[in-house]
C-alpha positions in Angstrom: 0.0 0.0 0.0 1.2 3.5 -0.8 0.2 6.6 1.0 -1.6 9.3 -1.0 -1.1 12.3 1.3 -3.7 11.7 4.0 -4.6 8.2 5.1 -5.7 7.0 1.6 -4.0 4.0 0.2 -4.1 1.9 -2.9 -2.6 -1.4 -4.0 0.4 -1.4 -6.4 0.7 -4.4 -8.7 4.0 -6.1 -7.9 5.1 -6.2 -11.5 4.9 -2.3 -11.5 7.5 -2.0 -8.8 11.2 -1.6 -9.8 14.0 -2.3 -7.3 17.5 -1.1 -7.6 20.5 -1.3 -5.2 21.1 2.2 -3.8 23.8 4.2 -5.6 24.9 7.8 -5.8 22.9 8.2 -9.0 19.5 7.8 -7.1 17.9 11.0 -6.0 16.6 10.1 -2.6 16.1 13.7 -1.3 12.3 13.6 -1.8 11.8 10.4 0.3 9.9 11.0 3.5 8.4 8.3 5.7 6.7 8.8 9.0 9.8 7.4 10.8 12.4 10.2 11.0 15.1 7.7 12.0 14.6 5.8 8.8 14.6 9.0 6.7 17.9 10.0 8.4 19.4 6.5 7.7 18.5 6.6 4.0 19.7 10.2 3.5 22.9 10.1 5.6 24.1 6.6 6.4 22.9 4.1 3.8 25.6 4.7 1.2 28.4 4.8 3.7 27.1 1.6 5.3 27.3 -0.1 1.8 30.8 1.2 1.2 31.9 -0.3 4.5 30.2 -3.6 3.5 27.9 -3.5 6.6 24.6 -3.6 4.7 23.0 -3.2 1.3 20.1 -0.9 0.7 17.6 -1.2 -2.1 15.3 1.5 -3.3 11.9 0.8 -4.8 10.2 2.8 -7.5 6.6 3.0 -8.7 5.9 5.1 -11.8 9.4 6.6 -11.5 8.7 7.8 -8.0 10.8 6.6 -5.0 8.2 4.9 -2.8 10.3 2.9 -0.4 13.5 1.2 0.6 14.8 -1.7 2.5 18.2 -2.6 3.9 19.6 -6.1 4.3 22.5 -7.2 6.4 24.1 -10.4 7.4 23.3 -12.1 10.7 23.5 -15.5 12.5 21.0 -17.7 14.1 22.3 -19.7 17.1 21.5 -23.4 16.7 20.2 -23.5 20.2 17.5 -21.0 19.1 16.2 -23.2 16.3 13.5 -25.7 17.2 14.5 -29.4 16.9 12.0 -29.9 14.0 13.6 -27.1 12.0 17.3 -28.1 12.5 19.4 -29.7 9.9 20.4 -33.2 10.9 24.2 -33.6 11.5 24.8 -29.8 11.3 28.3 -29.4 12.7 28.3 -25.7 13.3 26.8 -23.8 16.3 25.3 -21.1 14.0 23.3 -20.8 10.8 24.1 -17.9 8.4 21.2 -15.6 7.9 20.1 -12.4 6.2 18.3 -9.8 8.3 15.8 -7.2 7.0 17.4 -4.4 9.0 15.3 -1.5 7.8 12.0 -1.1 5.8 10.2 2.2 5.0 7.6 3.5 2.6 7.0 7.1 1.5 
């Protein structure tokens, strides 16, 4: 759902959304979500975080308008935190590699 000024929303067909890895060529200055910390991250920290290989941010566009972003980072899951029915048998390590959805915002 995408906000249309007030509290109105409409559905966006998934095929109409375009996703790009964030780069300096993207104009992100017009992005504004209701979460000021997320706005600040996108505008001031996302590219630096990518350059440091800490995370990767993706920007989402609909009809050539920036409508959202999400940031992925690596993580781990401790084997002890995984239920027995979900564990791999004979898994020799104490941790599973994971990808974390670290940030998600819509304009």
